[in-house]
Structures are given as C-alpha cells and as structure tokens.
gemmi code that builds the backbone of each chain (N, CA, C; Angstrom):
import gemmi

chains = {
    "A": [
        ("MET", (97.710, 110.951, 78.633), (98.628, 109.809, 78.816), (99.385, 109.924, 80.166)),
        ("ARG", (99.845, 111.176, 80.398), (100.623, 111.389, 81.651), (99.741, 111.167, 82.878)),
        ("ARG", (98.504, 111.684, 82.788), (97.567, 111.518, 83.871), (97.297, 110.064, 84.140)),
        ("ARG", (97.144, 109.293, 83.032), (96.849, 107.843, 83.174), (98.001, 107.097, 83.841)),
        ("LEU", (99.211, 107.495, 83.428), (100.388, 106.850, 83.980), (100.486, 107.126, 85.507)),
        ("LEU", (100.253, 108.365, 85.865), (100.339, 108.713, 87.324), (99.213, 108.017, 88.091)),
        ("ASP", (98.017, 107.973, 87.467), (96.867, 107.264, 88.099), (97.196, 105.821, 88.373)),
        ("LEU", (97.870, 105.222, 87.402), (98.235, 103.831, 87.504), (99.260, 103.608, 88.651)),
        ("CYS", (100.184, 104.534, 88.776), (101.206, 104.399, 89.801), (100.518, 104.584, 91.201)),
        ("LEU", (99.446, 105.357, 91.247), (98.777, 105.555, 92.518), (98.184, 104.281, 93.053)),
        ("LEU", (98.035, 103.270, 92.179), (97.517, 101.989, 92.656), (98.407, 101.332, 93.674)),
        ("ALA", (99.654, 101.806, 93.717), (100.587, 101.274, 94.707), (100.199, 101.658, 96.097)),
        ("TYR", (99.396, 102.709, 96.265), (98.987, 103.163, 97.598), (97.808, 102.280, 98.103)),
        ("PRO", (97.699, 102.146, 99.393), (96.546, 101.420, 99.965), (95.235, 102.075, 99.544)),
        ("ARG", (94.186, 101.271, 99.473), (92.878, 101.744, 99.001), (92.388, 102.963, 99.825)),
        ("GLU", (92.577, 102.931, 101.143), (92.052, 104.014, 101.951), (92.749, 105.369, 101.681)),
        ("VAL", (94.065, 105.277, 101.351), (94.804, 106.486, 101.022), (94.321, 107.033, 99.693)),
        ("ARG", (94.071, 106.098, 98.709), (93.577, 106.550, 97.449), (92.207, 107.181, 97.542)),
        ("ALA", (91.349, 106.553, 98.403), (90.009, 107.151, 98.548), (90.076, 108.521, 99.086)),
        ("ARG", (91.043, 108.827, 99.989), (91.103, 110.110, 100.640), (91.910, 111.131, 99.870)),
        ("ASP", (93.046, 110.689, 99.268), (94.041, 111.699, 98.771), (94.419, 111.524, 97.305)),
        ("ARG", (93.698, 110.693, 96.559), (94.091, 110.367, 95.221), (94.277, 111.652, 94.362)),
        ("GLU", (93.241, 112.502, 94.377), (93.330, 113.697, 93.478), (94.425, 114.641, 93.932)),
        ("HIS", (94.499, 114.784, 95.221), (95.542, 115.672, 95.740), (96.945, 115.211, 95.373)),
        ("LEU", (97.134, 113.882, 95.542), (98.466, 113.320, 95.233), (98.774, 113.406, 93.729)),
        ("ARG", (97.736, 113.127, 92.956), (97.971, 113.164, 91.486), (98.307, 114.591, 91.016)),
        ("ASP", (97.533, 115.575, 91.568), (97.739, 116.944, 91.154), (99.149, 117.418, 91.582)),
        ("LEU", (99.548, 116.988, 92.734), (100.914, 117.349, 93.231), (101.956, 116.691, 92.291)),
        ("ALA", (101.745, 115.479, 91.929), (102.681, 114.773, 91.053), (102.720, 115.450, 89.632)),
        ("MET", (101.538, 115.896, 89.208), (101.484, 116.599, 87.862), (102.270, 117.925, 87.930)),
        ("ASP", (102.137, 118.646, 89.035), (102.869, 119.879, 89.201), (104.361, 119.621, 89.185)),
        ("LEU", (104.812, 118.615, 89.912), (106.237, 118.328, 90.031), (106.763, 117.694, 88.677)),
        ("ALA", (105.880, 116.940, 88.019), (106.284, 116.346, 86.754), (106.562, 117.445, 85.702)),
        ("ASP", (105.854, 118.577, 85.848), (106.111, 119.697, 84.943), (107.548, 120.198, 85.064)),
        ("ASP", (108.140, 120.075, 86.332), (109.487, 120.562, 86.564), (110.533, 119.496, 86.348)),
        ("HIS", (110.245, 118.272, 86.747), (111.310, 117.243, 86.791), (111.005, 116.031, 85.920)),
        ("GLY", (109.935, 115.988, 85.242), (109.674, 114.829, 84.343), (108.714, 113.841, 84.933)),
        ("THR", (107.957, 113.222, 84.069), (106.908, 112.325, 84.498), (107.442, 110.963, 85.036)),
        ("VAL", (108.509, 110.470, 84.444), (109.043, 109.204, 84.856), (109.494, 109.241, 86.304)),
        ("ARG", (110.159, 110.325, 86.677), (110.655, 110.472, 88.017), (109.466, 110.501, 89.031)),
        ("GLU", (108.416, 111.219, 88.646), (107.270, 111.308, 89.512), (106.548, 109.937, 89.618)),
        ("ALA", (106.448, 109.235, 88.469), (105.809, 107.945, 88.476), (106.543, 106.973, 89.422)),
        ("LEU", (107.891, 106.970, 89.316), (108.661, 106.077, 90.187), (108.534, 106.497, 91.641)),
        ("GLY", (108.465, 107.833, 91.859), (108.305, 108.326, 93.245), (106.996, 107.879, 93.840)),
        ("LEU", (105.939, 107.886, 93.051), (104.633, 107.450, 93.525), (104.657, 105.929, 93.840)),
        ("LEU", (105.304, 105.182, 92.975), (105.411, 103.761, 93.228), (106.147, 103.487, 94.546)),
        ("ARG", (107.287, 104.133, 94.691), (108.067, 103.946, 95.924), (107.266, 104.408, 97.151)),
        ("GLY", (106.647, 105.611, 96.996), (105.881, 106.135, 98.124), (104.733, 105.241, 98.520)),
        ("GLY", (104.051, 104.647, 97.517), (102.925, 103.814, 97.762), (103.335, 102.564, 98.496)),
        ("LEU", (104.424, 101.951, 98.031), (104.876, 100.678, 98.661), (105.387, 100.976, 100.100)),
        ("THR", (105.992, 102.121, 100.311), (106.475, 102.497, 101.678), (105.255, 102.661, 102.585)),
        ("GLU", (104.188, 103.302, 102.033), (103.027, 103.530, 102.791), (102.376, 102.205, 103.197)),
        ("ARG", (102.364, 101.222, 102.239), (101.780, 99.935, 102.576), (102.634, 99.230, 103.679)),
        ("ARG", (103.957, 99.355, 103.568), (104.801, 98.720, 104.614), (104.530, 99.398, 105.959)),
        ("ARG", (104.394, 100.740, 105.896), (104.183, 101.480, 107.171), (102.892, 101.055, 107.853)),
        ("ARG", (101.900, 100.681, 106.990), (100.613, 100.285, 107.558), (100.559, 98.808, 107.885)),
        ("GLY", (101.684, 98.154, 107.823), (101.807, 96.784, 108.287), (101.289, 95.721, 107.277)),
        ("ARG", (101.278, 96.070, 105.996), (100.881, 95.079, 104.996), (101.933, 93.977, 104.975)),
        ("THR", (101.538, 92.743, 104.663), (102.539, 91.666, 104.632), (103.457, 91.864, 103.435)),
        ("ARG", (104.693, 91.269, 103.588), (105.674, 91.367, 102.515), (105.114, 90.818, 101.215)),
        ("ARG", (104.329, 89.741, 101.330), (103.812, 89.122, 100.096), (102.864, 90.062, 99.392)),
        ("ALA", (101.995, 90.740, 100.165), (101.033, 91.647, 99.551), (101.754, 92.792, 98.869)),
        ("VAL", (102.826, 93.290, 99.528), (103.603, 94.433, 98.934), (104.224, 93.977, 97.686)),
        ("ILE", (104.795, 92.791, 97.658), (105.474, 92.302, 96.440), (104.446, 92.130, 95.306)),
        ("ALA", (103.258, 91.593, 95.658), (102.218, 91.357, 94.669), (101.775, 92.681, 94.017)),
        ("VAL", (101.580, 93.678, 94.877), (101.211, 94.995, 94.320), (102.295, 95.575, 93.504)),
        ("ALA", (103.555, 95.494, 93.948), (104.645, 96.020, 93.203), (104.788, 95.384, 91.850)),
        ("ALA", (104.631, 94.040, 91.793), (104.732, 93.305, 90.544), (103.587, 93.702, 89.599)),
        ("GLY", (102.360, 93.777, 90.104), (101.227, 94.140, 89.276), (101.363, 95.533, 88.692)),
        ("THR", (101.759, 96.447, 89.552), (101.933, 97.799, 89.145), (103.028, 97.928, 88.048)),
        ("ALA", (104.127, 97.248, 88.348), (105.268, 97.301, 87.395), (104.842, 96.732, 86.036)),
        ("LEU", (104.065, 95.682, 86.025), (103.581, 95.109, 84.733), (102.710, 96.087, 84.005)),
        ("ALA", (101.779, 96.678, 84.740), (100.846, 97.639, 84.139), (101.621, 98.891, 83.618)),
        ("LEU", (102.622, 99.302, 84.432), (103.423, 100.471, 84.033), (104.217, 100.161, 82.802)),
        ("GLY", (104.746, 98.925, 82.710), (105.489, 98.522, 81.537), (104.615, 98.595, 80.290)),
        ("GLY", (103.372, 98.101, 80.469), (102.464, 98.108, 79.307), (102.141, 99.528, 78.867)),
        ("LEU", (101.915, 100.389, 79.860), (101.525, 101.764, 79.543), (102.680, 102.500, 78.880)),
        ("THR", (103.937, 102.254, 79.375), (105.104, 102.861, 78.801), (105.262, 102.453, 77.358)),
        ("TRP", (105.060, 101.138, 77.151), (105.196, 100.580, 75.769), (104.177, 101.308, 74.868)),
        ("THR", (102.928, 101.461, 75.362), (101.911, 102.058, 74.575), (102.286, 103.536, 74.285)),
        ("ALA", (102.814, 104.228, 75.309), (103.186, 105.616, 75.160), (104.315, 105.743, 74.101)),
        ("THR", (105.232, 104.792, 74.117), (106.349, 104.841, 73.179), (105.809, 104.623, 71.751)),
        ("ALA", (104.871, 103.656, 71.641), (104.298, 103.340, 70.371), (103.492, 104.517, 69.776)),
        ("GLN", (102.917, 105.330, 70.719), (102.131, 106.402, 70.221), (102.870, 107.720, 70.298)),
        ("GLY", (104.209, 107.655, 70.395), (105.040, 108.826, 70.687), (104.577, 110.134, 70.081)),
        ("GLY", (104.713, 111.247, 70.834), (104.417, 112.548, 70.282), (102.966, 112.958, 70.410)),
        ("ARG", (102.191, 112.188, 71.141), (100.759, 112.558, 71.295), (100.498, 113.720, 72.233)),
        ("VAL", (101.493, 113.976, 73.117), (101.305, 115.077, 74.110), (101.633, 116.385, 73.467)),
        ("GLU", (100.716, 117.359, 73.588), (100.937, 118.663, 73.018), (101.569, 119.562, 74.118)),
        ("GLU", (102.481, 120.424, 73.745), (103.050, 121.338, 74.733), (103.312, 122.678, 74.118)),
        ("ASP", (102.875, 123.736, 74.883), (103.177, 125.101, 74.395), (103.741, 125.903, 75.554)),
        ("LEU", (104.747, 126.724, 75.246), (105.353, 127.539, 76.327), (105.074, 128.977, 76.025)),
        ("PHE", (104.727, 129.712, 77.112), (104.484, 131.126, 77.015), (105.358, 131.867, 78.039)),
        ("SER", (105.797, 133.043, 77.723), (106.476, 133.847, 78.738), (106.271, 135.328, 78.441)),
        ("CYS", (106.372, 136.119, 79.436), (106.299, 137.593, 79.223), (107.019, 138.328, 80.338)),
        ("ALA", (107.401, 139.538, 80.054), (107.985, 140.415, 81.073), (107.265, 141.719, 80.928)),
        ("GLY", (106.882, 142.320, 82.064), (106.125, 143.568, 82.003), (104.654, 143.280, 81.919)),
        ("PRO", (103.871, 144.101, 81.148), (102.427, 143.862, 81.046), (102.154, 142.507, 80.381)),
        ("CYS", (101.413, 141.698, 81.029), (101.234, 140.313, 80.568), (99.789, 139.989, 80.205)),
        ("ALA", (98.950, 141.011, 80.089), (97.521, 140.766, 79.949), (97.206, 139.831, 78.731)),
        ("ASP", (97.847, 140.079, 77.610), (97.515, 139.289, 76.427), (97.975, 137.808, 76.660)),
        ("THR", (99.127, 137.658, 77.233), (99.626, 136.275, 77.446), (98.753, 135.588, 78.438)),
        ("GLU", (98.399, 136.267, 79.515), (97.538, 135.675, 80.567), (96.176, 135.267, 79.987)),
        ("ALA", (95.669, 136.107, 79.072), (94.384, 135.767, 78.427), (94.501, 134.533, 77.565)),
        ("GLU", (95.637, 134.423, 76.879), (95.907, 133.208, 76.064), (95.975, 131.953, 76.885)),
        ("VAL", (96.714, 132.084, 77.984), (96.851, 130.956, 78.915), (95.535, 130.552, 79.515)),
        ("ALA", (94.756, 131.573, 79.903), (93.372, 131.301, 80.471), (92.525, 130.612, 79.458)),
        ("SER", (92.626, 130.975, 78.212), (91.789, 130.297, 77.183), (92.251, 128.843, 77.004)),
        ("ARG", (93.576, 128.622, 77.094), (94.068, 127.213, 77.017), (93.427, 126.391, 78.154)),
        ("VAL", (93.485, 126.978, 79.354), (92.954, 126.209, 80.514), (91.466, 125.890, 80.307)),
        ("ARG", (90.745, 126.884, 79.743), (89.274, 126.630, 79.454), (89.123, 125.485, 78.485)),
        ("ASP", (90.129, 125.391, 77.529), (90.015, 124.339, 76.518), (90.558, 122.984, 77.021)),
        ("GLY", (90.881, 122.898, 78.302), (91.303, 121.600, 78.822), (92.797, 121.402, 78.948)),
        ("TRP", (93.565, 122.418, 78.603), (95.050, 122.312, 78.782), (95.379, 122.460, 80.220)),
        ("THR", (96.528, 121.879, 80.639), (97.018, 122.099, 81.989), (98.220, 123.008, 81.924)),
        ("CYS", (98.090, 124.130, 82.586), (99.129, 125.143, 82.485), (99.780, 125.371, 83.839)),
        ("THR", (101.092, 125.363, 83.895), (101.815, 125.608, 85.126), (102.540, 126.935, 85.051)),
        ("GLU", (102.334, 127.783, 86.056), (102.869, 129.110, 86.033), (104.206, 129.141, 86.840)),
        ("ARG", (105.191, 129.849, 86.280), (106.422, 130.045, 87.053), (106.738, 131.527, 87.081)),
        ("ARG", (106.856, 132.072, 88.310), (107.130, 133.525, 88.442), (108.552, 133.727, 88.849)),
        ("ASP", (109.352, 134.406, 88.028), (110.667, 134.764, 88.362), (110.684, 136.276, 88.626)),
        ("PRO", (111.732, 136.830, 89.207), (111.727, 138.223, 89.543), (111.387, 139.141, 88.346)),
        ("ASP", (111.913, 138.806, 87.182), (111.716, 139.712, 86.040), (110.870, 139.190, 84.926)),
        ("ALA", (110.259, 138.012, 85.093), (109.443, 137.443, 84.030), (108.518, 136.420, 84.559)),
        ("VAL", (107.443, 136.130, 83.819), (106.518, 135.091, 84.156), (106.486, 134.113, 82.981)),
        ("SER", (106.435, 132.816, 83.252), (106.345, 131.885, 82.144), (105.291, 130.780, 82.496)),
        ("TRP", (104.733, 130.231, 81.430), (103.751, 129.164, 81.588), (104.112, 127.994, 80.698)),
        ("ARG", (103.892, 126.819, 81.214), (104.065, 125.591, 80.354), (102.687, 124.946, 80.284)),
        ("CYS", (102.157, 124.874, 79.104), (100.777, 124.278, 78.907), (100.933, 122.980, 78.193)),
        ("THR", (100.289, 121.952, 78.748), (100.270, 120.629, 78.064), (98.914, 120.078, 77.928)),
        ("ARG", (98.718, 119.244, 76.943), (97.433, 118.546, 76.793), (97.699, 117.151, 76.310)),
        ("ASP", (97.159, 116.129, 77.007), (97.385, 114.754, 76.624), (96.665, 114.432, 75.332)),
    ],
    "B": [
        ("MET", (98.737, 114.629, 121.879), (100.105, 115.059, 122.388), (101.149, 114.567, 121.425)),
        ("PRO", (102.007, 115.482, 120.937), (103.068, 115.013, 119.999), (103.996, 114.030, 120.735)),
        ("ARG", (104.524, 113.083, 119.924), (105.323, 112.011, 120.499), (106.589, 112.589, 121.185)),
        ("CYS", (107.298, 113.429, 120.455), (108.556, 113.876, 121.069), (109.043, 115.058, 120.204)),
        ("ILE", (109.152, 116.238, 120.757), (109.499, 117.363, 119.931), (110.975, 117.405, 119.519)),
        ("VAL", (111.806, 116.604, 120.224), (113.206, 116.627, 119.824), (113.590, 115.326, 119.071)),
        ("ALA", (112.518, 114.643, 118.541), (112.814, 113.420, 117.786), (113.703, 113.771, 116.630)),
        ("ARG", (114.668, 112.872, 116.329), (115.560, 113.123, 115.169), (114.718, 113.066, 113.909)),
        ("VAL", (114.933, 114.038, 113.080), (114.205, 114.051, 111.821), (115.180, 113.884, 110.664)),
        ("THR", (114.681, 113.358, 109.542), (115.568, 113.129, 108.372), (115.897, 114.496, 107.788)),
        ("GLU", (116.878, 114.440, 106.894), (117.255, 115.710, 106.221), (116.085, 116.316, 105.462)),
        ("GLN", (115.352, 115.390, 104.744), (114.221, 115.874, 104.004), (113.181, 116.590, 104.884)),
        ("ALA", (112.929, 115.895, 106.025), (111.922, 116.450, 106.957), (112.357, 117.764, 107.501)),
        ("LEU", (113.662, 117.874, 107.771), (114.218, 119.119, 108.305), (114.025, 120.253, 107.327)),
        ("PHE", (114.293, 119.992, 106.029), (114.092, 120.991, 105.014), (112.608, 121.346, 104.901)),
        ("ILE", (111.723, 120.372, 105.013), (110.294, 120.655, 104.933), (109.867, 121.549, 106.090)),
        ("LEU", (110.358, 121.224, 107.286), (110.038, 122.075, 108.470), (110.548, 123.485, 108.254)),
        ("ALA", (111.770, 123.606, 107.780), (112.353, 124.929, 107.491), (111.561, 125.693, 106.498)),
        ("SER", (111.109, 124.986, 105.472), (110.309, 125.624, 104.431), (109.016, 126.181, 104.987)),
        ("LEU", (108.419, 125.498, 105.916), (107.176, 125.981, 106.555), (107.334, 127.016, 107.639)),
        ("ALA", (108.609, 127.273, 107.999), (108.903, 128.241, 109.096), (108.409, 129.623, 108.722)),
        ("ARG", (108.374, 129.917, 107.450), (107.985, 131.295, 107.045), (106.471, 131.444, 106.983)),
        ("GLY", (105.719, 130.361, 107.032), (104.255, 130.462, 106.935), (103.665, 129.256, 106.233)),
        ("GLU", (102.372, 129.208, 106.046), (101.757, 128.058, 105.419), (102.093, 128.029, 103.948)),
        ("LEU", (102.142, 126.808, 103.428), (102.566, 126.581, 102.024), (101.898, 125.316, 101.517)),
        ("HIS", (101.654, 125.237, 100.208), (101.097, 124.009, 99.655), (102.230, 123.048, 99.265)),
        ("GLY", (101.870, 121.815, 98.910), (102.876, 120.792, 98.709), (103.878, 121.171, 97.589)),
        ("TYR", (103.366, 121.693, 96.470), (104.250, 122.043, 95.382), (105.168, 123.191, 95.759)),
        ("GLY", (104.603, 124.167, 96.546), (105.439, 125.247, 96.997), (106.562, 124.743, 97.973)),
        ("ILE", (106.195, 123.770, 98.789), (107.221, 123.202, 99.705), (108.357, 122.578, 98.885)),
        ("ALA", (107.928, 121.777, 97.898), (108.952, 121.040, 97.065), (109.899, 122.016, 96.409)),
        ("ARG", (109.356, 123.121, 95.881), (110.197, 124.089, 95.194), (111.064, 124.849, 96.157)),
        ("ASP", (110.489, 125.151, 97.355), (111.282, 125.885, 98.350), (112.400, 125.027, 98.879)),
        ("VAL", (112.101, 123.739, 99.093), (113.145, 122.863, 99.623), (114.273, 122.694, 98.624)),
        ("GLU", (113.938, 122.633, 97.331), (115.009, 122.528, 96.323), (115.886, 123.790, 96.325)),
        ("GLU", (115.205, 124.940, 96.465), (115.957, 126.199, 96.460), (116.823, 126.291, 97.755)),
        ("LEU", (116.218, 125.956, 98.821), (116.907, 126.051, 100.160), (118.128, 125.120, 100.222)),
        ("SER", (118.056, 124.007, 99.572), (119.131, 123.020, 99.621), (120.058, 123.175, 98.466)),
        ("ASP", (119.899, 124.274, 97.691), (120.764, 124.485, 96.549), (120.639, 123.361, 95.502)),
        ("GLY", (119.438, 122.873, 95.355), (119.180, 121.814, 94.336), (119.520, 120.412, 94.777)),
        ("ARG", (120.011, 120.233, 96.003), (120.471, 118.930, 96.467), (119.312, 118.036, 96.842)),
        ("VAL", (118.264, 118.573, 97.460), (117.074, 117.800, 97.857), (115.947, 118.114, 96.903)),
        ("ARG", (115.611, 117.101, 96.089), (114.501, 117.230, 95.133), (113.452, 116.209, 95.464)),
        ("LEU", (112.278, 116.706, 95.984), (111.306, 115.776, 96.477), (110.334, 115.385, 95.340)),
        ("THR", (109.960, 114.113, 95.320), (108.842, 113.711, 94.442), (107.574, 113.824, 95.199)),
        ("ALA", (106.460, 113.720, 94.526), (105.134, 113.786, 95.231), (105.026, 112.682, 96.264)),
        ("GLY", (105.514, 111.482, 95.895), (105.446, 110.353, 96.804), (106.228, 110.546, 98.072)),
        ("THR", (107.477, 111.036, 97.897), (108.297, 111.297, 99.046), (107.717, 112.406, 99.916)),
        ("LEU", (107.291, 113.486, 99.293), (106.778, 114.632, 100.015), (105.507, 114.210, 100.845)),
        ("TYR", (104.619, 113.509, 100.154), (103.396, 113.082, 100.817), (103.684, 112.225, 102.029)),
        ("GLY", (104.582, 111.293, 101.866), (104.935, 110.405, 102.989), (105.566, 111.220, 104.152)),
        ("ALA", (106.470, 112.088, 103.800), (107.150, 112.915, 104.831), (106.126, 113.784, 105.544)),
        ("LEU", (105.241, 114.431, 104.831), (104.229, 115.277, 105.443), (103.235, 114.486, 106.358)),
        ("ASN", (102.970, 113.244, 105.905), (102.085, 112.419, 106.776), (102.748, 112.053, 108.064)),
        ("ARG", (104.060, 111.721, 107.950), (104.774, 111.360, 109.202), (104.955, 112.518, 110.085)),
        ("LEU", (105.211, 113.710, 109.527), (105.339, 114.916, 110.336), (103.975, 115.303, 110.987)),
        ("SER", (102.896, 115.036, 110.252), (101.529, 115.266, 110.811), (101.305, 114.328, 111.930)),
        ("ASP", (101.634, 113.010, 111.746), (101.433, 112.042, 112.816), (102.202, 112.420, 114.041)),
        ("ASP", (103.368, 112.973, 113.872), (104.175, 113.413, 115.001), (103.743, 114.768, 115.585)),
        ("GLY", (102.753, 115.380, 114.976), (102.222, 116.647, 115.478), (103.104, 117.839, 115.196)),
        ("LEU", (104.020, 117.708, 114.189), (104.940, 118.803, 113.885), (104.375, 119.750, 112.797)),
        ("VAL", (103.555, 119.222, 111.952), (102.888, 120.057, 110.953), (101.384, 119.704, 110.897)),
        ("GLU", (100.586, 120.553, 110.357), (99.149, 120.238, 110.208), (98.616, 120.828, 108.953)),
        ("PRO", (97.626, 120.181, 108.308), (97.019, 120.746, 107.142), (96.237, 121.976, 107.527)),
        ("SER", (96.277, 123.008, 106.637), (95.552, 124.233, 106.998), (94.541, 124.632, 105.923)),
        ("GLY", (94.235, 123.694, 105.012), (93.137, 124.019, 104.036), (93.519, 123.571, 102.682)),
        ("GLU", (92.550, 123.614, 101.762), (92.779, 123.222, 100.356), (92.208, 124.294, 99.466)),
        ("ARG", (92.931, 124.540, 98.347), (92.446, 125.455, 97.368), (92.678, 124.848, 95.997)),
        ("LYS", (91.903, 125.339, 94.987), (92.102, 124.788, 93.644), (92.717, 125.908, 92.818)),
        ("VAL", (93.896, 125.613, 92.230), (94.615, 126.613, 91.389), (94.723, 126.030, 89.987)),
        ("GLN", (94.167, 126.724, 89.016), (94.179, 126.280, 87.638), (93.792, 124.801, 87.517)),
        ("GLY", (92.717, 124.470, 88.231), (92.158, 123.101, 88.092), (92.853, 122.077, 88.927)),
        ("ARG", (93.958, 122.460, 89.617), (94.698, 121.473, 90.418), (94.463, 121.743, 91.904)),
        ("ARG", (94.234, 120.646, 92.630), (93.942, 120.752, 94.046), (95.251, 120.950, 94.805)),
        ("ARG", (95.338, 121.922, 95.674), (96.519, 122.154, 96.468), (96.181, 122.197, 97.959)),
        ("ARG", (96.922, 121.342, 98.695), (96.656, 121.308, 100.167), (97.747, 122.105, 100.868)),
        ("TYR", (97.311, 122.948, 101.721), (98.268, 123.781, 102.457), (98.614, 123.161, 103.840)),
        ("TYR", (99.846, 123.427, 104.222), (100.273, 122.937, 105.542), (100.930, 124.072, 106.292)),
        ("ARG", (100.951, 123.950, 107.658), (101.645, 124.894, 108.459), (102.349, 124.187, 109.621)),
        ("LEU", (103.341, 124.848, 110.171), (104.077, 124.295, 111.355), (103.185, 124.483, 112.588)),
        ("THR", (103.269, 123.464, 113.447), (102.605, 123.620, 114.782), (103.680, 124.161, 115.743)),
        ("ALA", (103.233, 124.458, 116.955), (104.207, 124.953, 117.968), (105.274, 123.861, 118.243)),
        ("PRO", (104.905, 122.618, 118.413), (106.004, 121.572, 118.551), (106.919, 121.493, 117.302)),
        ("GLY", (106.329, 121.792, 116.153), (107.134, 121.786, 114.904), (108.188, 122.902, 114.932)),
        ("HIS", (107.772, 124.074, 115.368), (108.715, 125.216, 115.511), (109.834, 124.803, 116.505)),
        ("ALA", (109.419, 124.168, 117.598), (110.405, 123.793, 118.635), (111.357, 122.735, 118.102)),
        ("ALA", (110.809, 121.753, 117.394), (111.649, 120.681, 116.816), (112.647, 121.243, 115.840)),
        ("LEU", (112.215, 122.164, 114.995), (113.078, 122.804, 113.993), (114.206, 123.566, 114.706)),
        ("ALA", (113.851, 124.341, 115.690), (114.860, 125.100, 116.432), (115.865, 124.202, 117.125)),
        ("ALA", (115.352, 123.111, 117.731), (116.256, 122.155, 118.417), (117.170, 121.462, 117.408)),
        ("GLU", (116.624, 121.101, 116.294), (117.445, 120.409, 115.286), (118.522, 121.320, 114.719)),
        ("VAL", (118.131, 122.548, 114.473), (119.125, 123.516, 113.893), (120.216, 123.801, 114.941)),
        ("GLU", (119.825, 123.905, 116.166), (120.841, 124.117, 117.254), (121.786, 122.959, 117.335)),
        ("GLN", (121.245, 121.738, 117.208), (122.105, 120.520, 117.271), (123.097, 120.521, 116.094)),
        ("LEU", (122.582, 120.879, 114.907), (123.452, 120.973, 113.721), (124.564, 122.030, 113.905)),
        ("ARG", (124.111, 123.186, 114.517), (125.062, 124.281, 114.710), (126.182, 123.789, 115.689)),
        ("SER", (125.839, 123.152, 116.719), (126.879, 122.739, 117.686), (127.760, 121.656, 117.123)),
        ("ALA", (127.130, 120.699, 116.304), (127.973, 119.694, 115.642), (128.920, 120.342, 114.678)),
        ("ALA", (128.434, 121.342, 113.917), (129.320, 122.022, 112.926), (130.411, 122.763, 113.642)),
        ("ALA", (130.145, 123.356, 114.789), (131.167, 124.077, 115.536), (132.268, 123.111, 116.006)),
        ("ALA", (131.833, 121.961, 116.561), (132.795, 120.948, 117.036), (133.638, 120.413, 115.913)),
        ("LEU", (133.005, 120.072, 114.806), (133.740, 119.533, 113.657), (134.670, 120.578, 113.038)),
        ("GLY", (134.144, 121.807, 112.984), (134.951, 122.889, 112.438), (136.223, 123.109, 113.248)),
        ("GLY", (136.069, 123.068, 114.580), (137.179, 123.231, 115.488), (138.228, 122.154, 115.282)),
        ("ARG", (137.776, 120.888, 115.047), (138.662, 119.803, 114.821), (139.434, 119.996, 113.540)),
        ("VAL", (138.716, 120.426, 112.470), (139.369, 120.623, 111.148), (140.400, 121.766, 111.267)),
        ("ALA", (140.069, 122.816, 111.995), (141.019, 123.970, 112.120), (142.254, 123.518, 112.904)),
        ("ALA", (142.034, 122.695, 113.909), (143.201, 122.216, 114.686), (144.081, 121.338, 113.873)),
        ("ALA", (143.476, 120.543, 113.020), (144.248, 119.639, 112.164), (145.082, 120.430, 111.158)),
        ("ARG", (144.526, 121.538, 110.717), (145.241, 122.422, 109.746), (146.450, 123.023, 110.408)),
        ("ARG", (146.287, 123.399, 111.717), (147.366, 124.082, 112.436), (148.530, 123.104, 112.719)),
        ("THR", (148.210, 121.830, 112.898), (149.258, 120.843, 113.237), (149.211, 119.701, 112.244)),
        ("PRO", (149.584, 119.928, 111.025), (149.512, 118.887, 110.012), (150.455, 117.720, 110.352)),
        ("GLY", (150.025, 116.499, 110.127), (150.910, 115.350, 110.318), (150.850, 114.754, 111.716)),
        ("LEU", (150.259, 115.528, 112.695), (150.203, 114.996, 114.037), (149.004, 114.088, 114.152)),
        ("ALA", (149.178, 112.937, 114.819), (148.070, 111.977, 114.989), (147.391, 112.270, 116.341)),
    ],
}
model = gemmi.Model(1)
for chain_id, residues in chains.items():
    chain = gemmi.Chain(chain_id)
    for i, (resn, *xyz) in enumerate(residues, 1):
        res = gemmi.Residue()
        res.name, res.seqid = resn, gemmi.SeqId(i, " ")
        for name, pos in zip(("N", "CA", "C"), xyz):
            atom = gemmi.Atom()
            atom.name, atom.element = name, gemmi.Element(name[0])
            atom.pos, atom.b_iso = gemmi.Position(*pos), 0.0
            res.add_atom(atom)
        chain.add_residue(res)
    model.add_chain(chain)
structure = gemmi.Structure()
structure.add_model(model)
structure.setup_entities()
C-alpha cells in the first residue's frame, strides 16, 4: 500500500524525470518514510514534482491539472487505506553485541519480500521490517 | 563550466554541501546527516532532497558518483566537486563574518543598555 501511494505521488513529476529516476526516488522516499512517516514523504513528492514541473517551464494550467488529478487519486488511495486499516505488517528487531542470529532473521525476511531498514547506533543495531 | 561558485545557496543546500564535505554519500545518508548536523531543524523529504541535488548538480557543485543496491533499494551516491568545496568554504566564511558582526552589535548593546 505504501509503495502504491508513493508511486502515485511520483506522477506529479514530469514523464522524463519518472522515466529516468522513478525507482531511485521511490526507494529514497521509502527509506525516509521509515524514519518520518509515509504521509510526509508522499506530500514531499507531490510538492517536489510540481516544483520540478514549474522549473521545467510547464504552464500554470498544466501544473494545476496535474496537482488536482494527483490529489484526487491520493484522496482515493488514502480512503482505501483507511478502509483496509492494519494491512501493513511491521516487525522490529534489535541487538547489541553478536548479532548473527538477528541478522539471519532479518535476511530471511528480506528474502520473503519484506523491506527492512537498518539503523546503526554506537552500541546497538536495529531493523524495522515492513510488508504491505 | 559552473555558473558561479559563490552563488547564494539556500540553507538546505548549504547543509547538503556540508554533509558531502566528508566524502561521497547516498541520498538517504545525506538526509540523515543533514538532520543530525542541523540538530533536527532541517528534515529533508525525498522530493526536497532530489530537487536540491538536481539544482546543485546543474550548478556544478555536486555530481553523482555511482549507484548501489542495498537490501533491494537503489541508492545513488553523490560527491562534492571542486567548485562545490569552494562554494561551501565561501558560504561558511560569509556566515562567520556575518555572525561576528552581529555578535559584536549584540555585545555592544549589552554594554550600553537603553542607548539608541
């Protein structure tokens, strides 16, 4: 669901940007969404896409049309997400010292299609694994 | 040829340049470093960071240095160019001299309270 929401927001970017950088932008947004929340990243992509269109000299009308279309689609998706609440799975792992067992568990999650984000602090390592 | 190495940069761009001063870094690493460097005050979204990096690239201040896949996610690395290092140093120097001037004024006002 989160991936779909971010993909939808990427529509705010011009076609040529999406063709070149779509996956890179989405993966960056997924990384940051792990830290700061998906809604913030979704809005950031919308704003960034519209700014990019303005920077490339798109007409005001075209920018407004894209903004309106994306906002409508986003509203629909948010409504669907709310209606289906709780479908995203999340597991947290952390360890201090020898982490072989935990790392193996996280690796197996990744193989099973989970998305895991690693955070290394001076005295511990933690992972946040999610699956849509 | 970069447009102008002493062009005024936004606060976000300045933090991004400072973050890359230590070496190449991927977008997510830049965002986290900027947040830490600014004491949590500057929190970049992917959209903001992407736009800022594109503008800095267009100005010749940073350049992509490769892509790697980490845990299934694509990460693009960036590094400072020579004009980027120069722009960062110039900007920091400008801030330093502004801070010195303003600090001097505040200190003088403390010494002579009530004087206009």
